[in-house]
C-alpha positions as CSV (number, residue, x, y, z in Angstrom):
1,M,-16.5,-43.0,34.2
2,E,-18.6,-39.9,35.0
3,S,-15.4,-38.0,35.7
4,E,-14.0,-38.9,32.3
5,E,-17.2,-37.8,30.5
6,K,-17.1,-34.5,32.4
7,E,-13.4,-34.0,31.4
8,E,-14.2,-34.9,27.8
9,Q,-17.1,-32.4,27.8
10,L,-14.8,-29.7,29.3
11,L,-12.2,-30.4,26.6
12,K,-14.8,-30.2,23.9
13,S,-16.1,-27.0,25.3
14,A,-12.6,-25.5,25.5
15,A,-11.9,-26.6,21.9
16,L,-15.1,-25.1,20.6
17,Q,-14.4,-21.8,22.5
18,T,-10.9,-21.8,21.0
19,A,-12.2,-22.5,17.5
20,N,-14.8,-19.7,17.8
21,A,-12.2,-17.3,19.1
22,V,-9.9,-18.2,16.1
23,L,-12.8,-17.7,13.7
24,V,-13.7,-14.3,15.2
25,A,-10.0,-13.2,15.0
26,R,-9.7,-14.5,11.4
27,R,-12.9,-12.6,10.3
28,R,-11.5,-9.4,12.0
29,A,-8.2,-9.8,10.3
30,E,-9.8,-10.4,6.9
31,Q,-11.9,-7.3,7.4
32,E,-8.9,-5.2,8.3
33,L,-7.0,-6.5,5.3
34,V,-9.9,-5.5,3.0
35,E,-10.0,-2.0,4.6
36,I,-6.2,-1.7,4.2
37,K,-6.4,-2.9,0.6
38,E,-9.1,-0.3,-0.2
39,A,-7.0,2.5,1.4
40,L,-3.9,1.4,-0.5
41,E,-5.9,1.5,-3.8
42,T,-7.2,4.9,-3.0
43,K,-3.7,6.2,-2.2
44,S,-2.3,4.6,-5.3
45,T,-5.0,6.4,-7.4
46,E,-4.2,9.7,-5.7
47,L,-0.5,9.2,-6.3
48,T,-1.0,8.3,-10.0
49,H,-3.1,11.5,-10.4
50,S,-0.4,13.6,-8.6
51,L,2.3,12.2,-10.8
52,T,0.3,12.8,-13.9
53,M,-0.3,16.5,-12.9
54,L,3.4,16.9,-12.0
55,N,4.5,15.5,-15.4
56,A,2.0,17.7,-17.2
57,T,3.2,20.7,-15.3
58,L,6.9,19.9,-15.9
59,E,6.4,19.5,-19.7
60,S,4.1,22.5,-20.1
61,T,6.4,25.1,-18.6
62,A,8.5,27.3,-20.9
63,D,11.5,26.8,-18.5
64,A,14.1,24.2,-18.8
65,I,14.0,22.0,-15.6
66,L,16.5,19.5,-14.3
67,V,15.6,17.8,-11.0
68,T,18.2,16.1,-8.7
69,D,17.8,14.1,-5.6
70,E,19.4,14.8,-2.2
71,K,22.7,13.2,-3.4
72,G,22.8,15.4,-6.5
73,Q,21.9,12.6,-8.9
74,V,19.8,13.7,-11.8
75,I,16.3,12.1,-11.5
76,R,14.1,14.0,-14.0
77,W,14.2,16.7,-16.7
78,N,11.8,18.1,-19.1
79,Q,11.9,18.4,-22.9
80,K,12.8,22.1,-22.8
81,F,15.9,21.2,-20.9
82,L,16.9,18.7,-23.6
83,E,16.3,21.4,-26.3
84,I,18.6,23.9,-24.5
85,W,21.2,21.4,-23.4
86,P,21.3,18.7,-26.1
87,I,22.7,15.8,-24.1
88,A,22.1,12.1,-24.3
89,S,19.1,11.1,-22.2
């Protein structure tokens, strides 16, 4: 009987240690997620600002600009380009 009680206590102790380890790991993971989310929000804000500046620069220049990607596909142009080359947009 005493042996069974000892075994039960050991099992309870192991279960509590496992539960505590899981709780600690969960808290650590939640904190990391919060930090990653904040970093992502910061980068998103920075990207939005950069795109706003790029668009303002693109439209404020006196030059006609047509931008293509690495495959030669047209990805962007400014209003001045459309004024000089009246094509459907």
